[in-house]
C-alpha positions in Angstrom: 175.4 128.2 265.5 172.7 125.9 266.7 169.0 126.8 267.1 167.0 124.5 269.2 163.3 124.5 268.2 161.9 124.8 264.6 158.8 126.8 265.5 158.2 130.4 264.3 160.8 132.0 266.6 163.5 129.3 265.9 162.9 129.4 262.2 163.1 133.2 262.1 166.3 133.0 264.2 167.9 130.4 261.9 166.9 132.2 258.7 168.1 135.6 259.8 171.5 134.2 260.9 172.0 132.1 257.8 171.1 135.0 255.5 173.8 137.0 257.2 176.5 134.4 256.6 176.4 132.2 259.7 176.6 128.4 259.5 173.3 127.3 261.2 172.0 124.0 262.4 168.3 123.9 263.2 167.1 121.1 265.5 163.4 120.2 265.7 161.9 117.3 267.6 158.8 116.9 265.4 158.6 115.7 261.8 158.0 119.3 260.5 158.9 122.9 261.0 156.4 125.4 262.3 155.8 124.6 265.9 152.5 125.8 267.3 151.8 127.6 264.0 151.8 124.3 262.1 151.6 121.4 264.5 149.6 123.3 267.1 147.4 124.8 264.4 147.3 128.3 265.8 145.9 129.5 262.6 145.5 133.3 263.0 148.5 135.6 263.3 147.7 138.2 265.8 149.7 141.1 267.2 150.9 142.1 263.8 149.7 145.6 264.0 149.1 148.5 266.4 145.6 149.6 265.6 144.2 149.8 262.1 147.1 151.6 260.4 150.6 150.7 261.7 152.0 147.2 260.9 154.6 146.7 263.7 156.0 143.3 262.9 157.8 143.0 259.6 160.8 141.1 258.4 160.6 137.4 258.1 157.1 137.2 259.6 155.8 139.4 256.9 157.7 137.4 254.3 156.0 134.2 255.5 152.6 135.9 255.0 153.4 137.1 251.5 154.5 133.7 250.4 151.5 132.0 251.9 149.2 134.6 250.3 150.8 133.9 246.9 149.9 130.3 247.3 146.3 131.1 248.2 146.9 129.9 251.7 146.6 133.1 253.7 143.8 135.6 254.0 144.0 139.1 255.5 141.8 142.2 255.2 142.8 145.0 252.7 143.7 148.3 254.3 140.4 149.9 253.4 138.5 147.3 255.4 140.6 147.8 258.6 138.0 149.9 260.4 135.3 149.6 263.0 132.0 149.1 261.3 129.1 146.7 261.3 129.8 145.9 257.6 133.4 145.1 258.1 132.7 143.1 261.3 130.2 141.0 259.3 132.7 140.5 256.5 135.8 139.6 258.5 134.9 138.5 262.1 134.5 134.9 261.2 138.1 134.9 260.0 139.2 136.1 263.4 140.9 139.2 262.0 139.8 141.7 264.6 141.4 143.5 267.5 141.4 140.9 270.2 142.0 143.4 273.0 139.3 145.9 272.1 136.1 146.1 274.3 132.6 145.7 273.1 130.7 143.2 270.9 132.0 144.8 267.7 135.7 145.2 267.3 137.9 147.0 264.7 139.1 144.9 261.9 142.9 145.0 261.9 145.9 143.5 260.0 145.8 139.9 261.1 146.2 136.8 259.0 144.3 133.5 258.7 146.5 130.8 257.2 146.7 127.1 256.4 149.0 124.9 258.6 150.4 122.7 255.9 151.0 125.8 253.8 153.1 127.1 256.8 155.2 123.9 256.7 155.7 124.2 253.0 156.9 127.8 253.1 159.1 127.0 256.1 160.8 124.3 254.1 161.3 126.6 251.2 162.8 129.4 253.3 165.3 127.2 255.3 166.4 125.4 252.1 167.0 128.7 250.3 169.0 130.0 253.3 171.2 126.9 253.3 170.3 125.8 256.8 171.2 122.3 258.1 167.8 121.2 259.3 167.6 118.2 261.5 164.1 117.0 262.3 163.3 114.1 264.6 166.0 115.5 266.9 164.9 115.9 270.6 167.1 118.2 272.7 168.6 116.4 275.6 171.4 118.3 277.3 173.8 121.2 277.0 177.6 120.9 276.4 179.2 123.3 278.8 182.7 124.7 279.4 182.4 126.4 282.7 179.5 128.8 282.4 179.7 128.9 278.6 177.5 126.7 276.4 179.5 125.3 273.5 176.9 122.9 272.0 174.0 120.6 272.6 173.2 116.9 272.7 170.0 115.7 271.1 168.4 112.3 271.0 167.7 110.6 267.7 166.6 107.2 266.5 170.2 106.2 266.1 171.2 107.4 269.5 172.5 110.7 271.0 174.3 113.2 268.8 176.5 116.1 269.8 176.5 119.4 267.9 179.1 122.1 268.8 178.4 125.7 268.3 179.8 129.2 269.0 176.3 130.4 269.9 173.1 128.5 270.9 169.6 130.0 270.5 167.0 128.4 272.7 163.7 128.6 270.8 162.2 125.5 272.4 159.1 127.4 273.8 159.7 125.8 277.2 163.2 127.2 277.9 164.5 123.6 277.8 168.1 124.6 276.9 168.3 127.5 279.3 166.8 125.5 282.2 169.2 122.7 281.7 172.2 125.0 281.8 171.3 126.2 285.3 170.0 129.6 284.1 167.3 130.9 286.5 163.7 130.8 285.5 160.2 130.9 286.9 157.3 128.7 286.1 153.9 130.0 285.0 150.7 128.3 284.0 147.9 129.1 281.7 145.2 127.1 279.9 146.1 124.5 277.3 144.1 123.7 274.2 143.5 120.7 271.9 142.9 122.6 268.6 141.0 120.9 265.8 139.5 121.5 262.3 136.2 120.4 260.9 135.4 119.8 257.3 132.2 119.6 255.2 131.0 122.8 256.8 128.7 125.1 254.9 130.1 128.4 256.2 127.6 130.5 254.2 124.7 128.7 255.9 126.3 129.0 259.3 126.9 132.7 258.9 123.4 133.2 257.5 122.0 131.6 260.7 124.2 133.9 262.8 123.0 137.0 261.2 119.4 136.2 260.4 118.6 134.5 263.8 120.9 136.1 266.3 119.0 135.0 269.4 118.8 131.4 268.3 122.4 131.3 267.2 123.5 132.8 270.5 121.7 130.0 272.4 123.3 127.3 270.2 126.8 128.8 270.6 126.3 129.1 274.3 125.5 125.4 274.6 128.4 124.5 272.2 130.8 126.4 274.5 129.4 124.5 277.5 130.2 121.2 275.8 133.7 122.4 275.0 134.1 123.5 278.6 136.2 126.5 277.5 136.5 128.5 274.3 136.6 132.0 272.9 133.3 133.7 272.0 133.7 132.5 268.4 134.5 128.8 268.8 134.8 128.3 265.0 136.5 130.4 262.4 136.9 130.2 258.6 140.1 129.1 257.0 141.6 129.5 253.5 140.3 126.0 252.6 136.7 125.9 251.5 134.4 124.1 253.9 137.1 123.8 256.5 136.8 125.7 259.9 139.3 126.1 262.6 138.3 125.5 266.3 140.8 127.0 268.7 139.3 125.0 271.6 138.6 123.3 274.0 140.6 125.4 276.5 141.5 123.4 279.6 143.0 124.6 282.9 144.9 122.7 285.6 147.3 121.0 283.2 151.1 121.4 283.5 152.7 122.0 280.1 155.9 120.3 281.2 154.2 117.1 282.6 154.0 114.0 280.4 151.1 112.8 282.4 149.2 116.1 282.2 149.8 116.4 278.4 148.5 112.9 277.9 145.4 113.5 279.9 144.8 116.9 278.2 144.9 115.2 274.8 142.4 112.6 275.9 140.1 115.0 277.5 140.2 117.4 274.6 139.2 114.7 272.1 136.3 113.6 274.4 135.0 117.2 274.4 135.5 117.5 270.6 133.4 114.4 270.0 130.6 115.8 272.0 130.7 119.2 270.3 130.6 117.6 266.8 127.6 115.5 267.7 125.8 118.6 269.0 126.7 120.9 266.1 125.5 118.4 263.5 122.1 118.4 265.1 121.6 122.0 266.1 123.9 124.3 264.0 122.8 125.0 260.4 125.7 124.5 258.1 127.3 121.8 260.3 124.9 118.9 259.5 127.7 117.0 257.6 130.7 118.2 259.6 133.5 115.8 260.2 136.7 116.1 262.2 139.6 116.5 259.7 142.4 116.6 262.3 143.2 117.3 265.9 146.5 119.2 266.3 149.4 116.9 267.0 150.8 119.4 269.5 148.9 120.4 272.6 148.5 124.2 272.7 150.7 125.0 275.7 150.7 128.8 276.2 153.0 129.1 279.2 155.5 127.0 281.2 159.1 128.1 282.0 160.0 131.8 281.6 163.6 132.7 281.9 164.9 135.3 284.3 167.1 137.4 282.0 169.1 140.6 282.4 165.7 142.4 282.3 162.3 141.0 283.1 159.5 142.5 281.1 156.5 143.4 283.3 152.8 143.8 282.7 153.2 147.5 283.1 155.9 147.5 280.4 153.4 145.9 278.0 150.3 147.8 278.9 152.1 151.2 279.0 154.0 150.5 275.8 157.2 151.2 277.5 160.1 151.7 275.1 163.6 150.5 275.8 166.8 151.9 274.3 167.9 148.3 273.5 164.5 147.3 271.9 165.1 144.7 269.2 161.6 143.3 268.7 158.0 144.5 268.7 154.4 143.3 269.1 151.2 145.2 268.5 152.3 148.2 270.6 154.9 146.9 273.0 158.6 146.4 272.8 161.1 143.7 273.7 164.6 144.7 275.0 167.6 142.7 274.0 168.3 142.1 277.7 165.1 140.0 277.9 166.7 137.5 275.4 169.8 137.0 277.6 169.6 134.4 280.4 171.5 135.1 283.5 174.6 133.0 284.5 175.3 131.3 281.2 177.3 132.7 278.3 176.7 132.4 274.5 173.1 131.5 274.9 170.1 133.5 273.6 166.4 132.8 273.9 163.6 133.7 271.5 159.9 132.9 271.8 157.2 132.7 274.5 159.7 131.7 277.2 161.6 135.0 277.0 162.3 137.0 280.2 158.9 138.2 281.2 156.5 137.9 284.2 153.7 135.4 283.8 151.1 138.1 283.6 152.9 140.0 281.0 153.6 136.9 278.9 149.9 136.3 278.5 149.7 139.6 276.7 152.9 139.2 274.6 153.2 135.6 273.4 151.6 135.6 270.0 153.4 134.2 266.9 154.4 137.4 265.1 156.2 139.1 268.1 157.9 135.7 268.8 159.2 135.7 265.2 160.4 139.2 265.7 162.3 138.0 268.8 163.8 135.1 266.8 164.9 137.4 264.0 166.6 139.7 266.6 168.3 136.8 268.3 169.7 135.4 265.0 170.9 138.9 264.0 172.5 139.5 267.4 174.3 136.2 267.2 175.8 137.1 263.8 176.8 140.6 265.1 178.6 139.0 268.0 180.4 136.4 265.9 181.4 139.0 263.3 182.7 141.3 266.0 184.5 138.5 267.9 182.7 139.3 271.2 180.3 137.6 273.5 176.5 137.8 272.8 176.1 139.5 276.2 178.4 142.3 275.1 177.0 142.9 271.6 176.5 146.4 270.4 172.7 146.6 270.4 172.7 149.7 268.1 174.6 147.6 265.5 172.0 144.9 265.9 169.2 147.4 265.4 170.9 148.7 262.2 171.2 145.2 260.8 167.5 144.5 261.5 166.4 147.6 259.7 168.6 146.8 256.7 166.9 143.4 256.5 163.4 144.9 256.7 162.6 144.2 260.3 161.4 146.8 262.8 163.4 146.7 266.0 161.3 149.3 267.6 164.3 151.6 268.4 162.5 154.9 267.8 163.6 157.4 270.4 160.9 158.0 273.0 160.8 160.1 276.2 159.4 157.0 277.9 162.4 154.9 277.0 163.6 152.6 279.7 167.5 152.7 279.7 169.5 149.6 279.1 171.2 150.2 282.4 168.2 149.0 284.3 169.4 146.5 286.8 168.8 142.8 286.4 168.2 142.5 290.1 165.1 144.7 289.8 163.8 142.7 286.9 164.4 139.4 288.6 162.6 140.6 291.7 159.6 141.6 289.6 159.5 138.1 288.0 159.8 136.3 291.3 157.1 138.4 292.9 154.8 137.8 289.9 155.4 134.1 289.8 154.6 133.8 293.5 151.3 135.7 292.9 150.2 133.4 290.1 
């Protein structure tokens, strides 16, 4: 089996398959594993829980958190703190561990996780090594190897030239549907803001939080001007990290850039760095606690949120996500929504699965369902489904989803297969789903 992409989804796919006996090669174009969690420095894991009580994403994603926490490189609120109160908001909001989708200035504290990016790389290396995975970094996916409409391997570019790797199953965890698109599988293109994430060091976070709480009007004015300089950011443009004196800045957000364009990605990096320099100069002068702030690093990967989205056997819609529609073939979960196995199956190509933010979903729905934990849940499901198909001697498209769900539960994951009167049957036609995706793409 070959997994293309060593980000959170690809890593989960590779680990789940290898732990169940598959021989797995994991290809990654960068010099590290972790994708946007590590190289993109998306340093809060959201969509782990449905409200304050139910943790919905488990399995390998939760194992990552436990290992990071044991190293002192992950922070999350204890269960007693996961409530809506001024005290808890003051304690945890600057970690970013609150319900992103709640309304109002004060939000409930939920199970979310702040972590260190190099810790993520370290734990990733440990997990893949323990699983016996053949990891090949510095390997840039180039083309599929096809026999008719079946993918039988991939070609990747390396410093020593192109290399071919054959496989019975290929999992596309590239984030941009690179493999699926190159096989001729249908897809739509969406667009969303991109971000050049950065971290600052030498920040006195206690002084900064004291300013926030003791002089709220003055702090509000300073933050408003900071956001103007950045040109786009969340309300809290800086958040604490597990490293003392180091803050995470998930900004500046920039629109109008194509995440598939070399020219746009180059321009976004330059523009982001220009805005960062202006922000640091301003913060040193006007924001207590930031007087000695320095840029530690700018993420080596541009934060691309949306590009290609495959058209699978079912296309998840915004209504599916918002109404928490359940599917009889659900294999993965987010905070309160479910992902059907059919959304991991591209049309018109055999023995290919996808996992991650490029799954079969409308652009509007993807914006609500693309966080790292649910993408890891998809990856674990894809790796498990691949093993079930190989062990049964059948195509991945014909796999017994109930058997996949049983495997996932045995390994500690939550496939979200609880019976529900709102369940969408697996017989829903792909034509209807494809039409929904095409209509949505045109609207965006």
